[in-house]
N, C-alpha and C positions, 0 to 999 in steps of 0.2 A: 665475635657471634657473630652481633651487628650486622658484619660485613654477611657471613653463611646467612643467615637469614633473609637478609635482604637476597642474596643471588634466588637464592630456593623460593624466595615468598615472589619471585622474578620469574620464575618456571610454574609455579601455577597460575603465573596473569596469563603464560603461552598460551596454559592449557584454556582456563575457562575458555578462550573467546578462539577456542579451535583452533589460534596460529602455528599450529606447530604440526599439525596436521596434513601436511602437506599434500595437496591435491584433493582437499573434501572443499574446494569450497575458498579455498585463501591460498599463500604460500609468500616467502622473504620471511628474514629477520625481522621482529617485532622489536626496539628498543620501548623498552619502558620507561615513561614517565610517570614517576611517581613521588604521591606526594609525602613518601615515608624515608625516600632514597637525601640523603645529604647533599645540600649541593657546596662546595667548596668560593669564597667570597673571591672575588675583586682583588688583589693589593692595591690600597693605594697607591698615588704615583712618588716617587723621589725614594732615595734613599733605604735601604733595607737597617734594621734596627738591627742590631747584637743577638736577640734573641730569631729575629726573621730568619738571616741566616745561615743559619746550622738545619734549621727546618728545611726551608728551600735545598739546601744541599743535598737533603736526606728523599725529602722529594725527589730529584734529579736519579738520583741513585736508583731510588724505588723503582722509579718509571724503566729507566736501562736497564734493570732486572727482568722487569715486565713483558719488556721488547724478546730479550732474552731469552727464554722459558717460555714463553706462547706458540701453540702451535698457527704454522705456517704452509700454505699451501704444497710448498714442497713435500710435507711433510703427508698428506693427504693425499698424493694419486687417486685421479679418478672420478673425485668428491670437487664439487662447485662450489666456491666459494658466493653465499647469498647473498639478495640486498638489503638494504635495512629498512623498513621502513616505522617508522612512529607509531604507536599506540597509549591511548590517554587512557588509564586506569578509571575506571567505574564506579561511582559509589558502593557498593557489593564485593567488588576487586581488593581498590583500598581500606575492607573493615576486615576480610580474609586474609589482611597483610598485614593489618594490625595486631587481628587475635593471633595470631602465627608470631609477630616479636614478643608478645604480651606474654604468652605460654609458652614460648623458650627461655623468655626470661632472657632475652637481649635490652633492655631501653637500656639501661644504665652503661654499657659498654660503647670504650672512649671510642672513637673512630683512626684507622690507622694513616700508613703513610701518601697509600696509592693503591688502586684497582684496578684491571684493564683485560677485555677478553680479546678473545681471540676473531670472533667474529664466526656464522656457522657456514660450516664445511655440510653440503648433503651432496646425494646422489638416488636415483630413483630406474626402477627396469618393473615395467607394467605395474602389481598394484606392491612394490616391494618399494617401500620410504626408508630413509637411513640420514640421520643430522650428525654429525661432534662438531662441540665446540672446546674452549678450553679457558678458565679465568686464572688472575693467576692475584692475589692480595699481598701487601708486604705492612701488614699488621704494626703498632709505633712499640713491640717488644718482642723479643724470642717467647720470652711468655706469658702476652699475652694470645698467641697464637698456640702455644700447648693448651692454653685454657681454652677458646675456639674447638680445638683437637676434642679434649674434657669434655664441653659441655653440648656436640656432636654424638658423643658416647652415653653423655647420661640417660637414662629410662625414661624422664618426663620430656625432652627433646624429641627422642624417637618415638613415643607416643602422639604428638602434638605434628611431627608429619606426616606418622601414620595420618591421623587426625581432620589432618586441609588437606592430602593430597585427596582422603579421600573426597569432602566434601565439596569443592570445586569441581574435580573431575567427574560427581554425580551434575552439576551446573549444563556443565557441556548441552544439557539438555535444549535448553534455549536456543543454540548455536544451529539445533537441525540436527542432533546426536544425540546418544545415549546412553550411556557407559551403566557396565557392571560388571563383579569382579574387578575388584577394584582390593590391589595387595600391595605388602608392603615389608620389601627382609633389608637386613641388612649384614654388612658381613666388613673384615680392612682384608682390602685386596693387599700384594706388596707392593713394599714400597721399602726395602731394606734400607739404614743408613742415615735415614729420613727419623727425624721424630716423630711416625707414627701415622697411621688410615684409618679411612673414613669410606665405607660402601655401601649403599642407598641404588635397590631396584625395586621400581613401581611397575607393575604389571598392571592392565585390564583389558576388556572388553568394549569398543565402540560400534554401536550402531551405525551409518547412518544408510537410510533407505533398503533399512531389509538386508543389509549387506552387514555381516557380522566379522572385523577383524581384530587381534590380536595389539596392544598396545607397549610398548615399553620404553620404559626410563627409566638408564645407572648414572649415578650420580657417586664419581670417585676423585676425592680428595684427599689432602697428605698434607703434612705440616712441613718444615728444614729451615731452622731456625725462626726469623721473623715470617719465611713467604705462606703463604696460604696456599695452594694450586691445587686447584678442578677440573675434573674431565667432566664432560655432559656428552651424551648418544642419545639418539634416539632414536627405536627402529617401527617399518610396522608390515607386513603381518608376524613377522621374525623379529628373534633380537637385532642389537649390532653387534658385526660379528663380533666375535670376542677375540678372533687372535687380533684383528687389527684396535679393536680396545684396546687389549695390554699391551699391546706397541708401543701406543700413543701414550701407554699413562708409562710405562717403562723409562722409554724417550722425555715427558716431563719430568721425571723422578733424576733421570742423567743429569738435564738440563740447570736445576736446579742445584742438584749439590757440584754441578762444573762454577756454577757464578754464584755460590750461595754468600746469603744478605742476611 
């Protein structure tokens, strides 16, 4: 559960800074540096201990799995891979991230083996802006991944997500924008042959300089074995195309099953 709340909290931070409202004063993908995101300690020099060797092998397999499953540029023709730039969370953003973790009850969860994203692929035409990315995490076990999914489906976590998406979206006013009519909807996108799925759509009206634009975020995820795979899409003033989203999600499902870990 900690992995998912970190991922969703990072989305909240991007919204709070206005960084994913491309063309509204900022551009590019933001790499969030957060005090709540764990760091991996550097190993000591010398031979691995008997316990370290299996862990290293497990991480290597998890890394290969993530590389095989994640989206690549060839999967999204017509989209451009965005350049990354760093963003350090502000104290208020860190507080909101901690609150989301605490609300979701994710602090006690152990860390997984590996997590990696595809980077964002985006395109724009006139005022239409769209972005999509994938994320693959490998939990410590299949039961841990199943627990993550069960947590996302719980009424408690759904209430937390609804509350904090609304809370941070309304803070866009400090970045030259105002936000109204924030809504969240939940579902289970088709992911046949996997351990189950979860879907979240957030919609809002974002206003810049008197111009009001609908804004849409779709977060779709599923678990397969110990794999936790997600697809994030963004669109304004219309949702990310459903046909492309469905194709990409189905592609992630097929890849996960083909490289099951």
